[in-house]
C-alpha positions, -999 to 999 in steps of 0.1 A, spaced: 3 0 1 12 35 -5 5 64 10 -12 81 -16 -40 52 -15 -47 57 23 -84 71 26 -84 65 62 -66 63 96 -88 42 117 -87 45 154 -96 16 174 -96 0 210 -89 -34 220 -119 -38 240 -96 -54 269 -96 -45 306 -63 -24 316 -38 -52 323 -3 -43 308 -12 -61 272 9 -56 242 10 -59 205 22 -93 208 -9 -104 227 -31 -88 197 -9 -111 175 -17 -139 191 -56 -132 196 -57 -122 161 -39 -154 150 -65 -176 173 -94 -159 152 -74 -171 119 -59 -135 110 -22 -143 93 -13 -117 127 -20 -88 141 -44 -65 119 -35 -32 133 -3 -12 123 4 7 156 -8 -4 188 -9 23 220 -1 5 251 -15 21 287 17 39 293 17 55 261 41 31 246 39 30 207 44 -3 194 44 -19 157 21 -42 145 18 -47 104 42 -23 85 22 6 69 32 -11 33 7 -42 45 -29 -40 42 -45 -44 77 -72 -70 89 -87 -43 113 -120 -32 95 -141 -47 70 -143 -38 35 -115 -10 40 -83 -27 45 -70 -24 13 -70 15 19 -67 23 56 -42 22 83 -54 11 118 -40 21 152 -55 4 185 -54 19 219 -53 -9 249 -82 -7 271 -123 -8 266 -136 34 268 -109 50 295 -75 58 281 -42 74 296 -33 105 290 -3 89 281 -20 72 256 -40 102 238 -6 124 235 10 92 217 -21 87 197 -23 125 186 16 119 177 10 89 157 -21 104 139 3 133 132 31 113 114 5 93 96 -13 125 82 22 135 72 25 109 51 -10 105 40 -25 140 42 -56 133 24 -66 102 49 -100 110 68 -96 106 106 -122 80 117 -131 56 147 -139 19 139 -176 24 144 -178 53 114 -168 27 88 -187 -3 103 -222 7 121 -221 -25 140 -191 -15 162 -187 8 191 -149 12 188 -128 32 199 -158 38 226 -156 76 223 -167 100 196 -134 105 181 -144 136 160 -157 154 186 -128 155 207 -99 165 182 -93 195 162 -69 201 134 -52 231 138 -21 251 119 -2 225 99 -25 195 110 -12 197 144 -39 174 165 -52 194 194 -73 173 217 -104 191 233 -121 170 258 -101 138 267 
């Protein structure tokens, strides 16, 4: 996948309790579900540490019907996220937007009506300011 082909940057949550899970845990969970491996491109742990999933040039396995033209970011947790996670999320989105400025930022639920993830209204909680810098409003 080339950055010019990316239509969406999709934010997800793992829908798992805060217990120190990692990208390796998600990799195992996804393999157990029959995937080739982790479906997300980036994972953000509770302490704000960013971990790699699939390389950005590989299609993800994170949102049915949109994997060939999206990058997926997963926040570990269910519906509450740490300040460190939110800060790192902004940085990851910024880097992805720099690579694919045409990409629209969405939550998983915005592309799949049957989902609630990332369990917060993403588009109500950020604004783009000078140079597409992410400014979080309510999180």
